[in-house]
C-alpha positions as a printed Julia matrix, in Angstrom:
116×3 Matrix{Float64}:
 -14.03    7.52   -9.98
 -12.49    6.54   -6.66
 -10.62    8.76   -4.24
  -7.83    7.19   -2.2
  -6.23    8.72    0.89
  -3.22    7.13    2.58
  -2.15    7.58    6.18
   0.14    5.96    8.7
   3.56    6.75    7.35
   6.36    8.01    9.55
   9.85    7.46   10.9
  10.74    4.14   12.49
  13.94    2.35   13.45
  15.1    -0.72   11.59
  13.29   -3.79   12.89
  10.23   -1.77   13.79
   6.7    -1.82   12.43
   4.23    0.55   10.8
   0.71    0.13    9.49
  -0.39    2.09    6.46
  -4.04    2.73    5.72
  -5.74    3.6     2.45
  -9.3     4.89    2.7
 -11.42    4.7    -0.44
 -14.46    6.76   -1.34
 -16.56    7.27   -4.45
 -17.4     4.45   -6.84
 -15.88    1.78   -4.62
 -18.24   -0.89   -5.93
 -16.24   -0.84   -9.15
 -12.9    -1.73   -7.51
 -11.47   -5.11   -8.5
  -7.98   -4.94   -7.04
  -6.25   -2.67   -4.54
  -2.61   -2.52   -3.68
   0.53   -0.61   -2.89
   3.49    0.68   -4.81
   6.5     2.47   -3.41
   9.11    4.81   -4.8
  12.47    5.44   -3.21
  14.53    8.53   -4.08
  16.19    8.14   -7.45
  14.48    4.82   -8.14
  11.55    3.66  -10.24
   8.2     3.0    -8.66
   8.09   -0.57   -7.35
   5.02   -2.71   -6.87
   4.73   -3.98   -3.29
   1.51   -5.95   -2.78
  -2.06   -6.33   -3.96
  -5.36   -7.76   -2.77
  -8.26   -8.75   -4.98
 -11.92   -8.25   -4.21
 -12.15  -11.93   -3.35
  -9.34  -11.61   -0.84
  -6.44  -13.25   -2.66
  -3.11  -11.51   -2.04
   0.22  -11.17   -3.79
   3.52   -9.76   -2.6
   6.81   -8.66   -4.06
   9.63  -11.0    -3.09
  11.35   -8.13   -1.27
   8.54   -7.85    1.28
   7.16  -11.38    1.42
   7.0   -12.66    4.96
   7.36   -9.16    6.43
   4.4    -7.23    5.01
   0.73   -8.15    5.16
  -1.97   -6.57    3.03
  -5.6    -6.66    4.11
  -8.86   -4.83    3.58
 -11.88   -4.02    5.72
 -14.8    -3.7     3.34
 -17.06   -2.35    6.08
 -14.7     0.63    6.41
 -13.73    0.85    2.73
 -10.14    0.74    3.9
  -7.08   -1.24    2.9
  -4.08   -1.77    5.15
  -0.42   -2.62    4.81
   1.1    -4.0     7.99
   4.87   -3.66    7.71
   7.04   -5.59   10.17
  10.8    -6.08   10.43
  11.34   -2.89    8.5
  14.69   -2.31    6.82
  16.35    0.93    5.69
  15.77   -0.17    2.1
  12.02   -0.01    2.74
  12.34    3.76    2.92
  10.13    5.22    0.21
   6.93    7.06   -0.53
   4.15    4.48   -0.46
   1.19    4.89   -2.81
  -2.04    2.97   -2.72
  -3.86    2.24   -5.93
  -6.95    0.51   -7.21
  -7.88   -1.12  -10.48
 -11.45   -0.72  -11.66
 -10.9    -1.82  -15.25
  -7.73   -2.54  -17.22
  -7.74    1.1   -18.29
  -9.08    2.71  -15.1
  -6.76    3.02  -12.15
  -6.74    5.49   -9.25
  -3.86    6.59   -7.03
  -3.48    8.08   -3.61
  -1.22   11.03   -2.87
   1.43    8.96   -1.13
   2.74    8.67    2.41
   6.4     8.79    3.43
   7.96    5.85    5.25
  11.48    6.36    6.59
  13.4     3.55    8.26
  16.54    4.56   10.11
  19.44    2.2    10.64
């Protein structure tokens, strides 16, 4: 199993930036993909971005060009750099990993609030 711990959330004004971190521990050698989801109040969880073990990245259209996902394997940590934040980015952000098609781990979530 893998344990994931997010940090870096907070309150920021529209147009500002935040960087989220997701530290992984445990059986990290088994991780194939890591990424982020978010869930706004009253809405379904939405996929945001992912990064594969080889470094390839994918983004939801709603964040493309504003968010950047990266990982530092030496620190077992994944990041989400969020720029040009909008009020609609307000949500709880969850990091996740995929070890096998049936094995996925989740962090506890970190709140991001963007004020207008």
